[in-house]
C-alpha positions in Angstrom: 22.0 -0.3 -36.0 23.9 2.6 -35.0 20.7 5.1 -34.7 19.0 2.1 -33.3 20.9 1.5 -30.6 21.0 5.6 -29.8 17.4 5.8 -29.6 17.1 2.4 -27.6 20.0 4.7 -25.2 17.4 7.5 -25.1 14.2 5.3 -24.1 16.3 3.7 -21.2 16.7 7.1 -20.1 13.2 8.1 -20.8 12.5 5.2 -18.2 14.4 5.8 -16.1 12.4 9.0 -15.4 9.2 7.2 -14.8 11.3 4.4 -12.6 12.4 7.8 -10.7 9.1 8.6 -10.1 7.5 5.3 -9.1 10.8 4.5 -7.1 10.4 7.6 -5.0 6.4 7.1 -4.5 7.1 3.3 -3.1 9.9 4.6 -0.8 8.7 7.5 0.4 7.2 5.3 3.3 10.7 4.8 4.1 11.3 8.2 5.6 8.0 9.8 5.4 5.9 7.6 7.5 7.4 8.9 11.0 7.5 12.5 10.8 3.3 12.2 8.7 2.2 9.5 11.5 2.7 11.6 14.5 1.9 15.2 12.7 5.7 16.3 14.0 5.1 19.5 11.8 2.6 20.3 8.7 2.2 18.1 5.8 4.2 20.9 3.9 7.0 21.3 6.2 7.7 17.3 6.1 7.4 17.4 2.4 9.8 20.5 2.2 12.5 18.5 4.6 11.7 15.3 2.8 12.7 17.1 -0.6 15.6 18.8 0.3 17.1 15.3 1.9 16.3 13.8 -1.2 17.8 16.5 -3.7 21.0 16.6 -1.1 21.5 13.0 -1.1 21.2 12.2 -4.9 23.3 15.7 -6.0 26.1 14.1 -3.2 26.2 11.0 -4.6 28.2 8.7 -6.6 25.2 6.7 -6.8 27.1 3.1 -6.2 26.0 2.4 -10.0 28.8 -0.5 -9.7 26.0 -2.7 -8.8 24.4 -2.4 -12.4 27.6 -2.7 -13.9 29.4 -5.6 -12.6 27.5 -6.3 -9.3 25.3 -9.5 -11.0 26.7 -10.5 -14.2 30.6 -10.6 -15.4 30.6 -8.2 -18.1 33.7 -9.4 -19.8 31.7 -12.5 -21.1 29.0 -10.6 -22.5 29.1 -9.0 -26.0 27.6 -5.3 -26.4 24.3 -6.3 -27.6 23.8 -9.1 -24.5 24.2 -6.2 -22.1 21.8 -4.1 -23.9 19.1 -7.0 -24.0 19.6 -7.4 -20.4 19.5 -3.7 -19.2 16.2 -3.1 -21.6 14.6 -6.2 -20.1 15.7 -4.9 -16.4 13.9 -1.4 -17.1 10.8 -2.4 -18.8 9.9 -5.1 -15.5 11.1 -2.7 -13.5 9.0 0.5 -13.9 6.1 -1.8 -14.6 6.2 -3.9 -11.4 6.8 -0.9 -8.5 3.8 1.1 -10.7 1.6 -2.2 -10.0 2.9 -2.4 -6.2 2.2 1.6 -5.7 -1.3 1.3 -6.9 -1.8 -1.5 -4.8 -0.4 0.7 -1.7 1.8 -1.8 -0.8 5.7 -0.7 -0.2 8.4 -3.2 -1.7 12.0 -3.1 -2.2 13.5 -1.4 -4.9 17.0 -2.9 -4.2 15.6 -6.3 -4.4 13.6 -5.6 -7.6 16.8 -4.3 -9.5 18.9 -7.3 -7.7 16.5 -10.0 -9.3 15.7 -8.4 -12.5 19.3 -8.4 -13.3 19.7 -12.1 -12.2 16.6 -12.8 -14.3 17.7 -11.2 -17.4 21.3 -12.3 -16.9 20.4 -16.1 -16.5 18.0 -16.1 -19.5 20.8 -14.9 -21.6 23.6 -16.6 -19.8 21.4 -20.1 -20.6 21.6 -19.2 -24.2 25.2 -18.7 -24.2 26.1 -21.9 -22.6 23.9 -23.4 -24.8 26.2 -22.1 -27.7 29.6 -22.4 -26.0 29.8 -26.2 -26.3 30.8 -26.4 -22.6 33.3 -23.7 -22.5 31.2 -21.2 -20.4 29.5 -22.2 -17.2 26.7 -20.3 -15.3 29.4 -19.3 -12.7 31.6 -17.9 -15.0 28.6 -15.4 -15.9 26.5 -14.8 -12.9 27.9 -13.4 -9.4 26.3 -16.1 -7.6 27.3 -14.7 -4.1 25.5 -11.3 -4.5 22.1 -12.7 -5.2 22.8 -15.2 -2.1 23.8 -12.6 0.2 20.6 -9.8 -0.9 18.3 -12.9 0.3 19.8 -13.1 3.2 19.5 -9.6 3.6 16.4 -9.9 3.3 15.5 -12.4 6.3 17.8 -10.8 8.8 16.6 -7.1 7.9 12.6 -8.4 8.5 13.5 -10.4 11.5 16.1 -7.8 13.2 14.1 -4.9 12.4 10.7 -6.1 14.0 12.7 -7.5 17.1 14.4 -4.2 17.9 11.3 -2.0 16.8 9.5 -4.2 19.7 12.3 -4.1 22.5 13.4 -0.9 21.9 9.6 0.7 21.9 8.4 -1.2 24.9 11.5 0.3 26.7 10.9 3.9 25.9 7.0 3.7 26.8 8.1 2.2 29.8 10.8 5.2 30.7 8.2 8.1 29.1 4.9 6.6 29.4 1.8 7.6 26.9 2.2 11.2 29.1 5.6 12.1 27.8 5.2 15.5 29.0 5.2 14.6 32.4 8.0 12.7 32.7 10.5 13.9 29.8 12.1 16.2 32.0 13.9 13.8 33.5 15.3 11.5 30.7 14.7 13.8 27.4 18.1 15.3 26.8 19.8 11.8 27.5 17.0 10.2 24.8 17.2 13.0 22.3 21.1 13.1 22.3 21.3 9.7 21.6 18.8 9.8 18.7 20.8 13.2 17.1 24.1 11.1 17.6 22.5 8.2 16.4 21.3 10.3 13.3 24.7 11.8 12.6 26.3 8.4 12.6 23.8 6.9 10.6 23.9 10.1 7.6 28.0 9.4 7.8 28.5 6.3 7.7 25.4 5.4 5.1 24.2 8.6 3.5 27.6 10.0 2.9 30.2 7.6 3.3 30.1 7.2 -0.9 29.4 10.7 -1.6 31.6 12.2 -4.5 31.9 15.7 -2.7 33.9 13.9 0.4 37.5 13.9 -0.4 39.8 10.9 0.3 41.6 12.9 3.5 38.3 14.0 5.0 36.7 10.3 4.9 39.9 8.7 6.8 39.8 11.5 9.0 36.1 10.6 9.8 36.2 7.1 9.8 39.3 6.9 11.5 38.0 8.9 14.4 34.7 7.3 14.2 34.6 7.0 17.9 35.6 10.5 18.9 33.1 11.8 16.9 30.2 10.0 18.1 31.2 10.3 21.7 31.5 13.9 21.4 28.1 14.3 19.2 26.5 12.2 22.2 28.0 14.8 24.8 27.6 18.0 22.3 23.3 17.1 21.8 23.0 16.1 25.3 23.5 19.5 26.2 21.6 21.3 23.1 18.2 19.1 23.5 18.2 19.6 27.4 18.9 23.5 27.1 16.4 23.3 24.2 13.5 21.5 26.3 14.1 24.2 29.1 13.4 26.4 26.1 10.2 24.7 25.8 11.0 23.5 22.5 9.7 20.2 22.0 13.1 18.0 21.4 10.9 14.9 19.8 9.7 17.1 16.7 13.3 18.3 16.3 14.7 14.5 16.4 11.8 13.2 14.0 12.4 15.9 11.6 16.6 15.2 11.9 15.6 11.9 11.3 13.7 12.2 8.3 15.8 14.4 6.6 18.7 11.7 7.5 16.6 9.0 5.8 15.5 11.2 2.7 19.4 11.5 2.1 20.5 8.2 2.3 17.6 7.1 0.2 18.3 9.3 -2.6 22.6 8.8 -2.0 22.4 5.0 -2.0 19.2 3.6 -3.6 19.3 6.3 -6.9 21.4 3.1 -8.0 18.2 1.2 -8.3 16.6 3.7 -10.8 19.2 5.2 -13.0 22.0 2.6 -12.8 20.8 0.7 -15.1 20.3 3.1 -18.0 24.0 4.7 -17.0 25.4 1.7 -17.0 23.9 1.3 -20.9 25.1 5.2 -21.7 28.5 4.2 -20.8 28.2 0.9 -22.4 27.4 2.7 -25.7 30.1 5.4 -25.5 32.6 2.7 -25.1 31.3 1.0 -28.5 31.6 4.2 -30.4 34.9 4.8 -29.0 36.1 1.6 -30.3 34.8 2.0 -34.3 31.0 2.0 -33.8 28.2 -0.7 -34.0 29.4 -2.9 -36.3 30.7 -4.9 -33.8 27.6 -5.2 -31.4 27.5 -9.1 -31.5 31.7 -9.5 -31.0 32.4 -6.5 -28.7 33.0 -7.8 -25.1 31.8 -5.2 -22.1 35.3 -5.4 -20.1 35.1 -1.7 -19.6 32.2 -2.3 -17.0 34.6 -3.7 -14.6 36.1 -0.1 -14.2 34.3 1.9 -11.3 31.2 3.8 -12.3 32.3 7.9 -12.7 28.4 9.6 -13.1 28.7 12.7 -14.5 27.2 15.6 -12.1 24.2 16.5 -14.1 22.8 13.1 -14.3 22.7 13.1 -10.3 21.4 16.7 -10.2 18.6 16.1 -13.1 17.7 12.9 -11.0 17.4 14.8 -7.8 15.0 17.3 -9.7 12.9 14.4 -11.1 12.4 13.1 -7.2 11.7 16.0 -6.0 8.9 16.8 -8.4 7.9 12.9 -8.2 7.5 13.4 -4.2 5.8 16.5 -4.2 3.4 15.5 -6.4 2.6 11.7 -6.6 -0.5 10.4 -5.0 0.7 7.0 -5.1 3.5 8.0 -2.3 0.6 9.0 0.2 -1.1 6.1 -0.5 1.9 3.7 0.1 2.5 5.8 3.3 -1.1 5.5 4.3 -0.9 1.6 4.1 2.1 1.6 6.7 0.3 4.1 9.3 -3.0 2.4 9.0 -1.5 -1.0 9.9 0.8 1.0 13.0 -2.0 3.6 14.1 -2.4 3.6 17.9 -6.7 4.5 17.5 -9.3 2.3 16.1 -10.8 3.1 12.8 -11.6 1.2 9.7 -9.2 -1.9 8.9 -8.0 -2.1 5.5 -7.3 -5.7 5.6 -9.1 -8.6 6.5 -8.5 -11.6 8.2 -6.7 -14.9 7.6 -6.2 -18.5 9.6 -2.2 -17.6 10.1 -3.3 -14.2 11.3 -5.8 -15.9 13.5 -3.5 -18.9 14.4 -0.6 -16.4 15.6 -2.8 -14.4 17.3 -4.4 -17.2 19.4 -0.7 -18.5 20.0 0.4 -15.3 20.9 -2.3 -14.8 23.5 -1.7 -18.1 24.8 2.0 -17.4 25.2 1.3 -13.6 26.6 -0.9 -15.3 29.6 1.8 -18.1 30.2 4.2 -15.5 31.0 1.8 -13.0 32.7 1.0 -15.9 35.0 4.5 -16.1 36.7 4.8 -12.1 36.6 4.5 -10.5 39.8 1.0 -8.9 40.3 2.7 -5.5 41.6 5.0 -5.6 38.7 2.5 -6.3 36.0 0.4 -3.3 37.8 3.5 -1.1 37.4 3.8 -2.2 33.6 -0.2 -1.2 32.7 -0.3 2.1 34.5 3.2 2.8 32.2 1.3 1.7 29.4 -1.9 3.2 30.2 -3.0 5.2 27.1 -6.1 7.3 28.7 -3.1 10.2 29.3 -2.3 9.6 25.7 -0.5 12.4 23.7 -1.5 12.9 20.2 -1.1 15.7 17.7 -4.1 16.9 15.8 -5.3 13.8 13.7 -2.0 11.9 14.6 -1.7 7.8 13.9 1.2 7.8 17.0 2.7 9.9 19.6 6.1 11.4 19.0 7.9 8.8 21.3 7.1 6.0 19.1 7.7 8.2 15.8 11.3 9.1 17.5 11.8 5.8 18.2 11.2 4.6 14.3 13.2 7.6 12.7 16.2 6.9 15.0 16.2 3.1 15.0 16.0 2.6 11.4 18.6 5.0 10.6 21.1 3.1 13.3 20.0 -0.5 11.9 20.6 0.2 8.2 24.1 1.9 9.4 25.2 -0.5 11.4 23.9 -3.3 8.5 26.1 -1.1 6.1 28.9 -1.0 8.4 29.1 -4.9 8.4 28.2 -5.1 4.6 24.9 -6.6 5.1 22.7 -5.4 2.2 19.6 -4.1 4.7 16.6 -2.9 2.3 15.8 0.4 3.7 12.6 -0.4 2.7 12.2 -3.7 5.0 13.9 -1.9 8.0 11.6 0.9 7.9 8.7 -0.9 7.5 9.5 -3.6 10.3 10.4 -0.9 12.8 7.3 0.8 12.3 5.2 -2.7 12.8 7.5 -3.8 15.8 7.2 -0.3 17.7 3.5 -0.6 17.1 3.0 -4.0 18.7 5.0 -3.1 21.5 3.0 -0.2 22.2 -0.1 -2.1 22.4 -1.4 -0.3 19.5 -2.3 -4.0 18.1 -5.6 -4.7 20.3 -7.8 -7.8 20.2 -10.1 -5.9 18.1 -7.6 -5.2 15.7 -4.6 -7.5 15.8 -6.0 -9.9 13.6 -6.4 -7.5 11.0 -2.8 -5.6 11.3 -1.1 -9.1 11.5 -2.8 -10.0 8.1 -1.7 -6.9 7.0 1.9 -7.0 7.8 2.0 -10.6 6.4 0.1 -9.1 2.8 3.4 -6.6 2.6 5.9 -9.2 3.4 4.4 -11.7 1.3 4.6 -9.1 -1.2 8.5 -8.5 -0.7 9.0 -12.0 -2.0 6.4 -11.9 -4.7 8.3 -9.0 -5.6 11.8 -11.0 -6.1 9.9 -14.2 -7.8 7.9 -11.8 -9.8 11.0 -9.3 -10.8 13.6 -12.3 -11.6 10.7 -14.5 -13.7 9.3 -11.3 -15.7 12.6 -10.0 -16.5 13.9 -13.6 -17.5 11.0 -14.0 -19.9 11.4 -10.4 -21.2 15.2 -10.5 -21.2 14.6 -14.1 -23.7 12.0 -13.1 -25.7 13.7 -9.5 -26.8 17.0 -12.0 -27.1 15.2 -14.5 -29.9 12.8 -11.9 -31.0 15.4 -8.8 -31.8 14.2 -5.2 -32.8 10.5 -6.8 -33.4 10.4 -8.3 -30.0 11.7 -5.2 -28.3 9.2 -3.1 -29.8 6.3 -5.4 -28.6 7.8 -5.4 -25.1 8.1 -1.6 -24.8 4.3 -1.1 -26.4 3.2 -3.6 -23.8 5.0 -1.8 -21.1 3.6 1.3 -22.4 0.0 -0.3 -22.2 0.3 -1.7 -18.7 1.3 1.9 -17.4 -1.3 3.5 -19.2 -4.4 0.4 -17.8 -2.6 0.6 -14.4 -3.3 4.7 -14.3 -6.4 4.3 -15.6 -7.2 1.3 -13.0 -5.5 4.1 -10.0 -7.7 6.8 -10.8 -10.8 5.3 -11.0 -9.7 3.9 -7.2 -8.9 7.1 -6.1 -12.2 8.6 -7.4 -14.1 6.0 -5.1 -12.1 6.8 -2.1 -12.4 10.3 -2.8 -16.7 9.6 -2.6 -15.9 7.6 0.6 -13.6 10.3 2.1 -16.3 12.6 1.9 -18.4 10.1 4.0 -15.6 9.4 6.1 -15.3 13.4 7.1 -19.0 13.2 8.7 -18.1 10.3 10.9 -14.3 11.9 11.7 -16.3 15.4 12.9 -18.8 13.0 14.9 -15.2 11.5 16.9 -14.1 15.0 17.5 -17.1 16.7 18.7 -18.0 17.0 22.1 -21.5 18.8 21.6 -23.8 16.2 22.2 -26.5 17.3 19.8 -24.4 18.1 17.1 -22.9 14.4 17.6 -26.6 13.2 17.0 -27.0 15.7 13.7 -24.1 14.5 12.3 -25.1 10.8 13.0 -28.1 11.1 11.7 -26.1 12.5 8.4 -23.6 9.5 7.9 -26.5 7.4 8.3 -28.6 9.0 5.6 -25.1 9.4 3.4 -24.8 5.4 3.8 -28.0 4.5 3.1 -28.8 6.4 0.3 -25.7 4.9 -1.0 -26.8 1.5 -0.5 -29.9 2.2 -2.5 -28.1 3.9 -5.3 -26.1 0.8 -5.5 -28.7 -1.3 -5.2 -30.7 0.1 -8.0 -27.8 -0.1 -10.1 -26.5 -3.5 -9.4 -30.4 -4.9 -9.9 -30.9 -3.5 -13.1 -27.3 -4.8 -14.6 -28.0 -7.8 -13.2 -31.3 -8.8 -15.0 -30.2 -7.3 -17.8 -26.8 -9.0 -17.8 -29.0 -12.1 -17.4 -31.5 -11.5 -20.1 -28.6 -10.3 -22.5 -26.8 -13.6 -21.4 -23.5 -11.2 -20.6 -21.0 -13.2 -18.6 -18.9 -10.3 -18.2 -21.8 -8.1 -16.9 -22.6 -10.5 -14.1 -19.3 -11.1 -13.4 -18.9 -7.5 -12.9 -21.9 -7.3 -10.5 -20.7 -10.5 -8.3 -17.5 -8.5 -7.4 -19.0 -5.1 -7.3 -21.5 -6.8 -4.5 -18.9 -8.8 -2.9 -16.8 -5.2 -2.2 -20.1 -3.9 -1.3 -20.6 -6.6 1.3 -17.1 -6.0 2.8 -17.6 -2.1 2.9 -20.8 -2.7 4.8 -19.4 -4.5 7.3 -16.7 -1.5 7.7 -19.7 0.8 7.9 -21.4 -1.2 10.8 -17.9 -1.4 12.8 -17.8 2.8 12.3 -21.6 3.4 13.1 -20.5 1.4 16.3 -18.0 4.2 17.2 -20.4 7.3 16.2 -22.9 5.6 18.7 -20.3 6.1 21.6 -20.1 9.9 20.9 -24.3 10.2 21.9 -26.0 10.8 25.1 -27.2 7.5 26.7 -30.8 7.7 26.2 -30.6 8.9 22.8 -27.7 6.0 21.9 -30.2 3.1 23.3 -33.6 4.6 21.0 -31.7 6.1 18.4 -28.9 3.5 18.0 -31.4 0.6 17.6 -32.8 2.0 14.7 -29.1 3.3 13.2 -28.6 -1.2 13.6 -31.7 -1.9 12.0 -31.4 0.2 8.5 -28.1 -1.3 8.7 -29.2 -4.7 8.6 -31.8 -4.0 5.9 -29.5 -2.9 3.9 -27.1 -5.6 4.2 -30.2 -7.6 3.2 -30.3 -5.7 0.0 -27.6 -6.4 -1.2 -27.3 -10.3 0.2 -30.8 -10.5 -1.9 -29.0 -9.1 -5.2 -26.1 -11.3 -4.7 -28.2 -14.4 -4.2 -30.5 -13.2 -7.3 -26.9 -12.5 -9.4 -25.4 -15.9 -8.3 -27.6 -18.6 -9.9 -27.6 -16.4 -13.1 -24.0 -16.2 -14.0 -23.7 -19.9 -13.3 -26.6 -20.2 -15.7 -25.1 -18.4 -18.4 -22.0 -19.4 -17.7 -23.2 -23.1 -18.4 -24.8 -22.1 -21.6 -28.1 -23.2 -20.7 -31.1 -22.0 -22.6 -32.3 -18.7 -22.1 -35.3 -16.9 -20.3 -38.4 -17.1 -22.9 -39.5 -13.6 -24.8 -42.6 -14.0 -22.3 -40.7 -14.0 -19.1 -38.0 -11.4 -20.7 -40.9 -9.2 -21.4 -42.9 -9.4 -17.9 -39.8 -9.3 -15.8 -38.4 -6.5 -17.5 -41.2 -4.6 -16.8 -41.2 -5.4 -13.3 -37.4 -4.5 -13.5 -37.9 -1.0 -14.5 -40.5 -0.5 -11.7 -38.1 -2.0 -8.8 -35.4 -0.1 -9.9 -37.6 3.5 -10.1 -38.4 2.3 -6.6 -34.9 2.3 -5.3 -33.6 5.3 -6.9 -36.8 7.2 -5.5 -36.3 5.8 -1.8 -32.6 7.0 -2.4 -33.6 10.3 -3.0 -36.1 10.4 -0.2 -33.4 9.7 2.2 -31.0 12.2 0.6 -33.1 14.9 1.3 -34.5 13.5 4.6 -38.6 14.3 3.2 -40.3 11.2 4.4 -44.1 13.0 3.6 -44.6 11.1 0.5 -43.3 7.6 2.4 -46.8 6.2 2.7 -47.0 6.6 -1.4 -43.9 4.5 -1.7 -45.3 1.7 1.0 -47.9 1.4 -0.9 -46.6 1.1 -4.3 -44.3 -1.6 -2.4 -47.4 -3.4 -1.8 -48.1 -3.1 -5.4 -45.1 -4.7 -6.6 -44.7 -7.6 -4.6 -48.2 -8.5 -5.4 -47.4 -8.2 -9.2 -44.5 -10.2 -8.3 -46.1 -12.8 -6.8 -48.7 -12.8 -9.9 -45.4 -13.6 -11.7 -44.7 -16.7 -9.7 -48.0 -18.2 -10.2 -48.1 -17.7 -13.9 -44.6 -19.3 -14.0 -45.5 -22.4 -11.8 -48.7 -22.5 -14.7 -46.4 -22.9 -17.5 -44.2 -25.8 -15.2 -47.5 -27.4 -14.7 -48.0 -27.4 -18.1 -44.4 -28.6 -18.9 -43.8 -25.9 -21.4 -40.3 -24.7 -21.2 -37.4 -25.7 -19.6 -37.1 -26.6 -15.5 -33.6 -24.7 -15.4 -35.1 -21.8 -17.0 -37.9 -21.9 -14.5 -35.6 -22.4 -11.4 -33.6 -19.6 -11.8 -36.6 -17.5 -12.9 -38.4 -18.0 -9.7 -35.3 -17.5 -8.0 -35.1 -14.1 -9.1 -38.6 -13.0 -9.0 -38.2 -14.0 -5.1 -35.1 -12.0 -4.6 -37.2 -9.6 -6.3 -39.8 -9.3 -3.8 -37.1 -9.3 -0.9 -35.5 -6.3 -2.3 -38.3 -4.7 -2.1 -39.5 -5.7 1.3 -36.4 -4.7 2.7 -36.1 -1.6 1.4 -39.8 -0.8 2.3 -38.6 -1.7 5.8 -35.1 0.4 5.4 -37.0 3.4 4.5 -39.6 2.8 7.6 -37.0 2.6 10.2 -34.6 5.6 8.9 -37.5 8.0 8.9 -37.8 6.5 12.9 -33.8 7.2 13.1 -34.3 10.6 11.3 -37.3 11.8 13.2 -36.8 14.6 16.2 
């Protein structure tokens, strides 16, 4: 048993390394969002500043490890074996759960994950202990229920408060600076930046370094006993300094943003480190205490009273954690994915929306519009005109490809830090993820980034993220409860099984994510053409880029159609239900994607000369319509076939398979050659393809006549005949729409 528990401790630390990696990936949005979104510096500079902040915060922190030692459970009532059961369940659940959220690009709270996992595992073991105690123990004896309720309260408070203040402060800031902040900065920039820098300093002292191991008791007493003097002195100093920097032509907004990025990164590492290594360190401490008491022979009788003592984290654990976190921050693509979600929901410009719409979002938009109209009806016209002039974004100053400007980024970092600092001083367990994300959403709303064309998408996205937070709590509790119970009942065999399952899920998640990234990489190549199109001022170049974009999209559709059509037909013939479901899923994704393509194309048309936009724009939209019809036809072909196979109805006859199988091969070849023609932009053999399409349609019509003869002769199944005729008809539609698409594409590409 001694060797087993030693390996278990080692495994906990291995999981901690993974947890540090996925945790940093998730929480990177807290401190990278504003700097990256506003392009306050180059990406490398931002990452270096954040990495230094993370490393310093991790190295100087005592980790606030007590939450994993006695924050949720009462360790004096648990045996060593029971504590290890809880801790292993927590780590297994945490690594897998956070990795899933990162893969989805959804930011979630590592603090809430840890607390509810500890809560779930503790409740599971507690129920077993209560059942075996003959009434001697109650749940209140084993569980710190107050802590759990406090965290839940903190969730609601942090979401609502952060969004409210983010909206109000950004609204006031925009009234002061407008979107042309350089024009108005000379009057207020020193005061604004001085207040911002002081808030950041206050945040670092109260939240970031308050519990740091390097701060001596005397230094803490000096700082916290004279907080007012420190704050006022810092405010005067920074106000003067920032004004001088402004006179020296330094962009003080960028200085504030980079300071805030460092402060948030430092506080994240210093305070949230417990979420990643607190559990393994609690296990390590328990194991060392057990060894000091005579070995593992007493694992089922040794009560863990020692965990009631304050944590004393060795410096090398903190140092090593800092290194792992910095490496993860620099190399994790999932961190960039999570940041991208936040930026997409808060960007000022139009573009692809990553979320759809929902009934709740539509209702909220209508309600808010009605309220807004009611309020505006009583606002004096002159005041309304003045406010509108302050929010005129025609003079908006954005850095290269920035999602929003430096004013909003400054508000985001300063307000996030200040709210977290105030919450900490009031002993409210505010989540850094919740605060940072909701401040960004509130400031984007105040900045009118959520216009009528995008509000419903953005609100759906925000609601999805918030819903994910609450799902995190429920999933963390439930999964850890089950895992802890299985481990406790199943012993070593169950532990091995759970470890194997966790490893399998991590590998599977990684492979799925790689496939997703490969698809996105292909899409980014297409999006790069649109990006160039938006940036160019040369109308001739704009038309050339727009044609390139059209070729890429239409070629992509025909290649997809040839593959989906072939898989659908053969999936039906082979009665392969799984393949048909995959085709249906792929078709639905392609339908959603084509909606986005049309939206992006509309933005592209605005870059063309007026006469060309009318002439060529018409062909562009016709081409997209035909592309959509091809996908709809494949869907209408696949769905009845899937239902037919799912219901285990009779298969196609051999004659039907042979006839339609040959025709399918010809149609697939036709689609591929059409795609190649568009890709090469060479239409000199288009007449040959048009003639071939006529032959294909004639052949498909002949198949329908032959099937009708079989129906007349009452041979075969009626259900089979219905689905077969539907397949033939939709195949004709695919051929016809492809022919029209090729003709329109030639007109669009013609000089």
